KOLKOLLUM-589298 format. One line per 2 residues: their letters; for each residue x, y, z of C-alpha. Coordinates in Angstrom, 2 decimals. Layout:
// KOLKOLLUM-589298
a	X/Y/Z  ...
END
This chain:
// KOLKOLLUM-589298
mp	-2.71/5.86/19.57  0.72/4.48/17.59
vv	3.83/4.46/19.44  6.54/5.90/18.00
te	10.44/5.23/19.50  13.29/6.67/17.50
td	17.08/5.62/17.91  19.95/6.54/16.09
hh	19.50/4.25/13.18  15.54/3.39/12.74
rv	12.45/4.57/14.01  9.99/1.95/15.54
vs	5.97/2.50/14.80  3.86/0.33/17.22
vs	0.64/-0.63/15.87  -1.84/-1.54/19.19
lg	-3.74/-4.24/17.61  -4.10/-6.48/20.99
er	-2.66/-10.00/20.18  -2.47/-9.06/16.70
sy	0.13/-5.69/17.66  3.15/-5.52/15.67
di	5.81/-3.05/15.64  7.14/-1.23/11.61
vv	10.43/-0.67/11.67  12.31/2.00/9.78
gn	15.94/2.74/8.88  19.11/2.47/6.66
gv	20.54/-0.93/6.88  17.64/-2.56/8.90
la	17.69/-5.91/6.68  20.64/-6.85/8.01
sv	19.29/-7.62/11.66  16.39/-9.67/9.82
gt	17.91/-12.93/11.07  17.31/-11.96/15.05
ai	14.25/-9.64/14.17  11.65/-12.23/12.63
pd	12.87/-15.35/15.06  12.09/-12.29/17.89
wv	8.53/-11.44/16.77  7.77/-15.31/16.34
nr	8.83/-15.98/20.03  6.69/-12.51/20.91
rf	3.53/-13.91/19.42  3.77/-17.71/19.90
nr	6.44/-17.95/22.64  8.46/-20.12/20.46
ta	12.50/-19.78/20.69  13.18/-22.89/18.44
ag	13.80/-21.79/14.57  11.15/-22.11/12.67
sa	10.24/-22.83/9.00  9.76/-19.54/6.27
li	8.96/-19.50/2.61  9.98/-16.28/1.22
vt	7.91/-14.67/-1.53  9.45/-12.51/-3.92
ds	9.77/-11.67/-7.77  12.62/-11.93/-10.13
nv	13.27/-7.71/-9.92  14.62/-8.26/-6.42
vr	15.70/-11.56/-5.16  19.11/-10.34/-4.25
ha	17.12/-8.58/-1.08  14.78/-11.79/-0.86
tv	18.45/-13.82/-0.92  20.08/-11.78/1.96
ve	16.89/-12.76/4.02  16.85/-16.23/3.39
er	20.51/-16.59/4.32  20.21/-14.63/7.47
lq	17.63/-16.89/8.16  19.10/-20.20/7.80
ha	22.28/-19.09/9.41  19.88/-18.78/12.42
gw	19.03/-22.27/12.26  15.74/-21.73/9.98
rt	14.64/-24.08/7.19  13.52/-21.54/4.50
ac	12.20/-22.78/1.16  11.60/-19.45/-1.89
fe	8.66/-19.05/-4.10  9.90/-16.37/-7.29
mp	6.71/-14.68/-8.76  6.78/-13.08/-11.95
pg	6.73/-9.41/-11.55  4.25/-7.48/-12.29
eq	0.34/-6.87/-11.18  -0.90/-9.29/-13.39
sk	0.92/-12.04/-11.37  -1.98/-11.46/-8.50
rl	-3.92/-14.12/-9.79  -5.18/-17.50/-8.54
ei	-3.02/-19.61/-10.40  0.17/-17.67/-9.40
is	-1.32/-18.08/-5.40  -1.81/-21.91/-6.20
sa	1.40/-22.41/-7.00  2.88/-21.09/-3.96
wd	0.12/-23.24/-2.10  2.16/-26.16/-3.48
rl	5.18/-25.07/-2.52  4.28/-24.62/0.82
ve	2.63/-28.30/1.11  5.96/-29.47/-0.70
mq	7.96/-28.41/2.50  5.77/-29.51/4.80
ad	4.85/-25.78/6.33  2.83/-25.97/9.76
rq	0.49/-23.39/11.49  3.61/-21.64/12.64
tv	5.35/-22.02/9.42  6.10/-17.69/8.16
vi	5.62/-16.42/4.91  7.95/-13.57/4.44
av	7.02/-11.10/1.82  9.97/-9.51/0.23
gg	8.82/-6.85/-2.42  7.12/-4.68/-3.63
gv	3.10/-4.00/-3.30  1.88/-6.93/-5.42
vg	4.16/-9.00/-3.93  3.17/-7.89/-0.36
da	-0.51/-8.29/-1.16  -0.09/-12.10/-3.07
ag	1.91/-13.30/-0.09  -0.06/-11.85/2.30
fi	-3.21/-13.82/0.69  -1.33/-16.91/0.47
aa	-0.99/-16.82/4.26  -4.37/-15.96/5.17
tf	-5.66/-18.80/3.21  -3.22/-21.84/3.74
ar	-3.94/-23.71/6.62  -6.81/-20.99/7.67
gi	-4.48/-18.84/8.34  -0.38/-18.73/8.99
pf	1.94/-15.67/9.97  3.56/-13.46/7.70
vq	6.22/-10.96/7.80  6.50/-7.56/4.89
ip	9.59/-6.76/4.33  8.49/-3.50/1.11
tt	11.14/-2.82/-1.15  9.54/0.25/-3.03
ll	8.41/3.28/-1.38  4.74/2.41/-2.50
ad	4.58/-0.36/-0.49  6.85/1.22/2.62
vd	3.84/3.60/3.00  0.77/1.80/1.77
ss	0.22/-1.92/1.16  2.99/-3.43/3.85
vg	0.93/-1.67/6.62  -2.51/-2.61/7.90
gk	-3.08/-6.15/6.43  -5.09/-6.02/3.97
vg	-4.20/-8.83/1.42  -5.73/-9.70/-1.91
in	-5.57/-10.86/-5.63  -7.57/-9.21/-8.49
hp	-10.38/-10.64/-10.25  -10.84/-9.75/-14.44
qa	-13.35/-7.33/-13.36  -11.62/-5.22/-10.80
kn	-8.80/-4.65/-8.31  -8.32/-6.58/-4.67
li	-11.99/-7.55/-4.94  -10.42/-11.03/-3.48
ga	-9.01/-10.70/-0.56  -8.85/-10.48/3.45
fh	-7.76/-8.92/6.30  -4.74/-10.73/7.81
qp	-1.78/-8.68/10.03  1.54/-8.84/9.84
lg	3.85/-9.97/12.63  6.20/-7.26/11.76
vl	7.00/-4.63/9.15  10.72/-4.56/7.98
id	11.52/-1.09/6.33  15.11/-0.70/4.75
tr	15.48/2.68/3.00  18.66/1.57/1.60
al	16.57/-0.39/-0.71  14.87/2.79/-2.61
dt	18.57/3.30/-3.71  18.17/1.35/-6.72
lp	14.39/1.69/-7.45  13.59/3.16/-11.06
dr	12.37/6.89/-10.57  8.51/6.17/-11.71
ey	8.34/3.80/-9.07  9.98/6.04/-6.42
rs	7.54/8.64/-7.51  4.73/6.13/-7.46
gl	5.41/5.76/-3.73  5.11/9.64/-3.49
ae	1.88/10.05/-4.42  0.33/7.73/-1.56
vv	2.67/10.19/0.66  0.90/12.94/-0.07
ky	-2.35/11.27/0.10  -2.00/11.29/3.89
gv	-1.25/14.77/4.12  -4.44/15.42/2.47
il	-6.53/13.25/4.36  -5.03/13.43/8.02
da	-2.11/15.73/8.59  -1.95/18.95/6.93
pf	1.23/20.04/8.77  2.71/17.10/7.09
fe	1.40/18.12/3.68  3.32/21.07/4.41
fl	6.68/19.63/4.96  6.33/17.70/1.67
er	5.66/21.07/0.04  8.53/22.45/2.24
nv	10.92/19.53/1.13  9.81/19.13/-2.81
te	13.83/19.17/-3.88  14.93/17.27/-1.12
ln	12.19/14.60/-2.03  12.75/14.49/-5.83
cr	16.94/14.07/-4.71  15.85/11.50/-2.31
dp	17.06/12.59/0.19  17.75/9.92/3.01
ha	16.64/11.76/6.20  13.48/13.61/4.42
va	12.28/10.27/3.16  12.81/8.28/6.14
ya	10.61/11.02/7.98  8.16/10.75/5.06
is	7.81/7.24/5.22  8.08/6.90/8.79
rs	5.21/9.75/9.22  2.87/7.86/6.88
ce	3.17/4.65/8.30  2.18/6.41/11.58
lk	-0.67/7.76/10.13  -1.87/4.66/8.38
ar	-1.42/2.87/11.92  -3.65/5.27/13.73
vv	-6.67/4.95/11.44  -5.75/1.05/11.16
ee	-6.13/0.50/15.38  -9.54/2.68/15.68
de	-10.86/0.60/12.40  -9.03/-2.11/11.54
ye	-11.68/-4.22/9.78  -13.25/-1.09/8.01
lt	-16.39/-1.42/10.03  -17.05/2.44/10.74
gl	-16.22/3.67/7.71  -12.99/5.89/8.92
ra	-10.34/3.10/7.41  -11.96/4.03/4.11
il	-10.47/7.74/3.97  -7.29/5.67/3.06
ny	-8.66/4.90/-0.42  -8.99/8.75/-0.98
gh	-8.47/9.05/-5.01  -8.56/5.34/-5.24
ty	-12.17/4.93/-6.77  -11.44/6.86/-9.79
ah	-7.52/5.19/-9.48  -8.89/1.67/-9.79
af	-11.17/1.80/-12.99  -8.32/4.28/-14.79
ea	-5.98/1.26/-13.97  -8.07/-1.48/-15.24
lt	-9.00/0.58/-18.02  -5.78/1.38/-19.42
gy	-4.41/-2.13/-18.48  -3.11/-3.12/-15.05
ge	0.35/-2.15/-15.52  0.24/0.63/-18.05
ll	-0.40/3.44/-15.23  1.64/2.62/-11.95
hg	-0.73/2.33/-8.88  0.69/5.86/-7.45
ea	0.24/7.32/-11.05  -3.39/6.49/-10.85
va	-3.76/7.83/-7.32  -2.41/11.12/-8.22
ig	-5.04/11.23/-10.92  -7.80/9.85/-8.87
ma	-6.42/12.51/-6.06  -7.00/15.22/-8.48
ya	-10.14/14.37/-9.81  -11.49/13.27/-6.10
sr	-10.54/17.08/-5.05  -12.67/18.04/-8.33
ls	-15.76/16.25/-7.54  -15.94/17.64/-3.61
el	-15.79/21.00/-5.19  -18.71/20.50/-7.55
cg	-20.45/19.24/-4.28  -19.95/22.48/-2.95
rt	-17.80/20.76/0.03  -14.27/22.77/-1.04
da	-12.82/25.19/-3.19  -10.58/25.29/-5.99
al	-7.69/26.36/-4.04  -7.50/22.92/-2.21
tk	-7.35/20.91/-5.58  -4.93/23.39/-6.97
rq	-2.88/23.10/-4.47  -2.64/19.09/-4.51
ta	-2.06/19.18/-8.18  0.52/21.93/-7.66
ll	2.14/19.39/-4.85  2.02/16.13/-7.35
ga	3.67/18.19/-10.22  6.27/19.35/-8.39
lk	6.66/15.56/-7.37  6.49/14.87/-11.49
lp	3.42/12.93/-11.12  0.16/13.11/-13.38
tn	-2.70/14.51/-12.48  -4.74/13.49/-15.59
vp	-4.94/10.36/-17.51  -2.70/9.74/-20.47
np	-4.72/9.59/-23.88  -8.08/10.18/-22.55
ta	-10.31/10.11/-25.08  -9.23/5.94/-24.95
il	-11.56/5.53/-22.19  -15.26/5.49/-22.35
gk	-16.98/7.63/-19.30  -19.65/4.73/-18.92
dv	-16.92/2.41/-18.73  -15.69/4.38/-16.14
ih	-18.40/4.51/-13.80  -19.20/0.86/-14.44
rm	-15.86/-0.18/-12.51  -16.54/2.71/-9.86
ql	-19.55/0.44/-9.02  -17.54/-2.56/-8.45
dk	-15.70/-0.57/-6.10  -15.66/-1.69/-2.67
kt	-16.98/1.60/-1.19  -19.81/0.83/-3.17
lg	-22.98/0.30/-1.06  -26.59/-0.65/-2.58
gq	-25.55/0.27/-5.90  -24.60/3.58/-5.00
lr	-21.31/5.20/-5.45  -19.34/6.90/-2.35
fv	-16.11/8.60/-2.58  -13.93/9.68/-0.13
lp	-13.42/13.67/-0.62  -11.79/16.61/1.40
tr	-13.48/19.42/2.94  -10.23/21.14/3.82
lg	-6.72/20.14/4.26  -6.17/17.61/6.88
hv	-9.73/16.35/6.30  -11.47/14.09/3.86
el	-15.16/12.47/4.47  -16.46/9.16/3.11
vk	-19.58/10.65/1.29  -22.87/8.26/-0.27
nv	-25.15/9.23/-2.96  -23.01/11.44/-4.77
pt	-24.99/12.51/-8.26  -23.73/10.48/-10.89
el	-24.02/13.91/-13.12  -21.44/14.82/-11.44
vw	-18.92/12.22/-11.36  -19.19/12.55/-15.78
qt	-18.48/16.07/-15.48  -14.83/15.67/-13.76
lh	-14.83/12.88/-16.22  -15.55/15.52/-19.33
qg	-13.20/18.11/-17.33  -10.37/15.32/-17.77
gi	-11.54/14.80/-21.58  -13.00/11.57/-20.61
e	-16.25/11.25/-23.09
END
């Protein structure tokens, strides 16, 4: 189980993975400690106290945060370089990754050069993939700057890039040295991006923690207003819940970790078919959870009350629960995209479906006609 420690200024979730263990530090203003935190993590892993080198991967939207990281590390004596990606999901492609590899070669990176992701989920996924593949794997650190990345992609070591036919189809498991989550970075996050992250927060309540879901229901006003205490608790609890799953199924071998993909089979299909970027990831997940819950109803695994409760909370947080312009999508294309999903086994679709609040199961051999029925209910023909 993850160990959670708390001070007046931050919470630390310790992820226990043997030699790959690391801390997730959550707090207001913790970015200021980056010049000591990263060297401490490097020393813990490599028993090295000398100043090192780092490639900071970021995008133009958050370069101001990357500048803080670079300045703090340089002040600590580190040699740094910066690689700025174009913002957006379209940057998770091989051409961009190859340019980052070139940058590492130029800076004469070694096996202990640290790749530091400063940005949202796209930056984190790409930077982690860069680190996992260069020199057969070099260390990296996650410094997420969006709520979605705080609670999802920054934790657990899944890194990857997109294939033209499917999202995150090319990737690896590569755990970070540590995760530094400064909640102050959310102050300037656009409202739509912030709400996208709330979808993943809701997901944790549905799949693992009914009392946490109830906390979210009670604190809709505070979350909508970005109350710092409510947001900080939502982030740290989400990280703790994800860490619990990662500790038990790091490489997604037992099927347990697959529960983190609740709503994602639909979501990834909708993201691809609407054009990456048209739907934010969290928006697609919110829609996907609503569809998956209705599928669970049709399978006789849950009742309509659970679906209604989820859609009510998502709606209160101003998240969508249906695809915009559903008639522009063909059901056969959705099914085809689902067949490319990483949970598909032997050509059979598998879905993460809820049975009650706080509990979901990975279900195989779901009849395709029931999936079609959920699409028709949403206006997709």
